[in-house]
Residue frames as a rotation matrix with the C-alpha (Angstrom) as fourth column:
UNK 1
0.945 -0.135 0.299 -148.78
-0.321 -0.563 0.762 -60.18
0.066 -0.816 -0.575 -162.13
UNK 2
0.646 -0.711 0.278 -145.74
0.304 0.574 0.760 -62.39
-0.700 -0.406 0.587 -162.48
UNK 3
0.855 -0.344 0.388 -144.11
0.331 -0.215 -0.919 -60.34
0.400 0.914 -0.070 -165.23
UNK 4
0.055 -0.935 -0.349 -140.47
0.998 0.036 0.061 -59.56
-0.044 -0.352 0.935 -164.91
UNK 5
0.304 -0.013 -0.953 -139.35
0.383 -0.914 0.135 -56.09
-0.872 -0.406 -0.272 -164.06
UNK 6
-0.717 -0.663 -0.218 -137.44
0.057 -0.367 0.928 -55.64
-0.695 0.653 0.301 -167.34
UNK 7
-0.603 0.584 0.544 -140.56
0.773 0.261 0.578 -56.50
0.195 0.769 -0.609 -169.34
UNK 8
0.421 0.799 -0.430 -142.65
0.876 -0.481 -0.034 -53.98
-0.234 -0.362 -0.902 -167.41
UNK 9
-0.003 -0.514 -0.858 -140.01
0.141 -0.849 0.509 -51.27
-0.990 -0.119 0.075 -167.84
UNK 10
-0.901 -0.333 0.278 -139.75
0.286 0.024 0.958 -52.02
-0.325 0.943 0.073 -171.58
UNK 11
-0.237 0.902 0.361 -143.53
0.947 0.132 0.291 -51.89
0.215 0.411 -0.886 -171.99
UNK 12
0.497 0.400 -0.770 -143.82
0.640 -0.768 0.014 -48.60
-0.586 -0.500 -0.638 -170.09
UNK 13
-0.351 -0.721 -0.597 -140.98
0.011 -0.641 0.767 -47.01
-0.936 0.262 0.233 -172.06
UNK 14
-0.856 0.074 0.512 -142.38
0.511 0.271 0.815 -48.26
-0.079 0.960 -0.270 -175.36
UNK 15
0.123 0.991 0.057 -145.84
0.991 -0.126 0.041 -46.91
0.048 0.052 -0.997 -174.52
UNK 16
0.345 -0.051 -0.937 -144.49
0.366 -0.912 0.185 -43.50
-0.864 -0.407 -0.296 -173.50
UNK 17
-0.702 -0.669 -0.244 -142.48
-0.004 -0.339 0.941 -43.18
-0.712 0.662 0.235 -176.73
UNK 18
-0.675 0.518 0.525 -145.42
0.729 0.357 0.584 -44.34
0.115 0.777 -0.619 -178.85
UNK 19
0.362 0.850 -0.383 -147.80
0.893 -0.434 -0.120 -41.89
-0.268 -0.299 -0.916 -177.16
UNK 20
0.080 -0.401 -0.912 -145.40
0.095 -0.908 0.408 -38.98
-0.992 -0.119 -0.035 -177.58
UNK 21
-0.893 -0.405 0.197 -144.80
0.195 0.045 0.980 -39.87
-0.406 0.913 0.039 -181.24
UNK 22
-0.254 0.889 0.381 -148.55
0.959 0.182 0.215 -39.94
0.122 0.421 -0.899 -181.86
UNK 23
0.511 0.428 -0.746 -148.94
0.604 -0.796 -0.043 -36.49
-0.612 -0.428 -0.665 -180.25
UNK 24
-0.357 -0.729 -0.584 -146.06
-0.042 -0.612 0.790 -35.04
-0.933 0.307 0.188 -182.28
UNK 25
-0.867 0.061 0.494 -147.53
0.489 0.292 0.822 -36.44
-0.094 0.954 -0.283 -185.51
UNK 26
0.175 0.984 0.016 -150.93
0.983 -0.174 -0.052 -34.93
-0.049 0.025 -0.999 -184.67
UNK 27
0.385 -0.107 -0.917 -149.37
0.237 -0.948 0.210 -31.52
-0.892 -0.298 -0.339 -183.98
UNK 28
-0.710 -0.702 -0.059 -147.37
0.069 -0.153 0.986 -31.81
-0.701 0.696 0.157 -187.21
UNK 29
-0.522 0.599 0.607 -150.50
0.848 0.287 0.446 -32.56
0.092 0.747 -0.658 -189.22
UNK 30
0.520 0.740 -0.426 -152.27
0.787 -0.609 -0.097 -29.59
-0.331 -0.285 -0.899 -187.63
UNK 31
0.055 -0.591 -0.805 -149.34
0.030 -0.804 0.593 -27.24
-0.998 -0.057 -0.026 -188.36
UNK 32
-0.835 -0.413 0.365 -149.12
0.331 0.153 0.931 -28.38
-0.440 0.898 0.009 -191.98
UNK 33
-0.135 0.880 0.456 -152.78
0.985 0.070 0.157 -27.48
0.107 0.470 -0.876 -192.51
UNK 34
0.284 0.234 -0.930 -152.38
0.499 -0.864 -0.065 -23.91
-0.819 -0.445 -0.362 -191.27
UNK 35
0.305 -0.143 0.942 -152.15
0.899 -0.284 -0.334 -21.17
0.315 0.948 0.042 -193.80
UNK 36
0.425 -0.652 -0.627 -149.39
-0.591 0.325 -0.738 -20.14
0.685 0.685 -0.248 -194.17
UNK 37
0.824 -0.140 -0.550 -147.57
0.398 0.833 0.384 -23.09
0.404 -0.535 0.742 -192.60
UNK 38
0.736 -0.610 0.292 -144.92
-0.663 -0.563 0.494 -22.25
-0.137 -0.557 -0.819 -190.00
UNK 39
0.624 -0.508 -0.594 -141.87
-0.233 0.605 -0.761 -23.90
0.746 0.613 0.259 -191.55
UNK 40
-0.397 -0.821 0.410 -139.70
-0.666 -0.050 -0.745 -23.58
0.632 -0.569 -0.527 -188.42
UNK 41
-0.106 0.443 0.890 -142.24
-0.894 0.350 -0.281 -25.36
-0.436 -0.825 0.359 -186.22
UNK 42
0.868 0.429 -0.252 -142.87
-0.497 0.734 -0.462 -27.99
-0.013 0.526 0.850 -188.88
UNK 43
0.233 -0.873 -0.429 -139.14
-0.360 0.332 -0.872 -28.69
0.903 0.358 -0.236 -189.17
UNK 44
-0.539 -0.418 0.731 -138.81
-0.811 0.022 -0.585 -28.96
0.228 -0.908 -0.351 -185.38
UNK 45
0.296 0.741 0.603 -141.74
-0.800 0.537 -0.267 -31.36
-0.522 -0.404 0.752 -185.16
UNK 46
0.829 -0.055 -0.557 -140.38
-0.382 0.671 -0.635 -33.50
0.408 0.739 0.535 -187.99
UNK 47
-0.211 -0.977 -0.037 -137.01
-0.511 0.142 -0.847 -33.67
0.833 -0.160 -0.530 -186.23
UNK 48
-0.399 0.129 0.908 -138.67
-0.891 0.180 -0.417 -34.67
-0.217 -0.975 0.043 -182.93
UNK 49
0.717 0.693 0.075 -140.68
-0.634 0.693 -0.343 -37.37
-0.290 0.199 0.936 -184.71
UNK 50
0.500 -0.624 -0.600 -137.47
-0.357 0.483 -0.799 -38.68
0.789 0.614 0.018 -186.30
UNK 51
-0.513 -0.711 0.480 -135.78
-0.708 0.035 -0.705 -38.78
0.485 -0.702 -0.522 -182.88
UNK 52
-0.010 0.606 0.796 -138.70
-0.878 0.375 -0.296 -40.67
-0.478 -0.702 0.529 -181.33
UNK 53
0.873 0.301 -0.383 -138.75
-0.469 0.734 -0.491 -43.22
0.133 0.608 0.783 -184.16
UNK 54
0.045 -0.945 -0.323 -135.00
-0.410 0.277 -0.869 -43.77
0.911 0.172 -0.375 -183.67
UNK 55
-0.534 -0.196 0.823 -135.53
-0.845 0.079 -0.529 -44.29
0.039 -0.977 -0.208 -179.93
UNK 56
0.497 0.784 0.371 -138.28
-0.750 0.603 -0.270 -46.81
-0.435 -0.144 0.889 -180.61
UNK 57
0.747 -0.287 -0.600 -136.05
-0.323 0.633 -0.704 -48.67
0.582 0.719 0.380 -183.02
UNK 58
-0.326 -0.937 0.126 -133.15
-0.533 0.072 -0.843 -48.63
0.781 -0.342 -0.523 -180.54
UNK 59
-0.058 0.400 0.915 -135.47
-0.973 0.182 -0.141 -49.97
-0.223 -0.898 0.378 -177.83
UNK 60
-0.858 -0.353 -0.372 -135.78
-0.470 0.833 0.294 -53.11
0.206 0.427 -0.881 -179.88
UNK 61
-0.148 0.834 -0.532 -138.34
-0.161 0.511 0.845 -55.89
0.976 0.210 0.059 -179.62
UNK 62
0.557 0.464 0.689 -140.12
-0.751 -0.074 0.656 -56.79
0.355 -0.883 0.307 -176.41
UNK 63
-0.568 -0.811 0.139 -138.04
-0.781 0.478 -0.401 -58.89
0.259 -0.337 -0.905 -174.04
UNK 64
-0.034 0.637 0.770 -141.09
-0.644 0.575 -0.504 -61.04
-0.764 -0.513 0.391 -173.39
UNK 65
-0.945 -0.253 0.206 -141.07
-0.046 0.729 0.683 -64.32
-0.323 0.636 -0.701 -175.27
UNK 66
-0.162 0.912 -0.377 -144.00
-0.910 -0.286 -0.302 -64.51
-0.383 0.294 0.876 -177.66
UNK 67
-0.257 0.185 0.949 -145.86
0.125 0.980 -0.158 -67.63
-0.958 0.078 -0.275 -178.69
UNK 68
0.694 0.633 0.343 -146.46
0.340 0.132 -0.931 -68.43
-0.634 0.763 -0.123 -182.33
């Protein structure tokens, strides 16, 4: 309960980005299996996944000090 506000905000933001990335990757996998694959949708999903990965990287490591 005593966590700092910045840590809670970071964790919430990280979780939202991770969840959205997982959903985009699942949709991408489903689109790639369709016959014939919709190249425009696949390209859009790949671009969104790239953007989400960049946001996660820019978010950086957790501000909470870790032991070990």
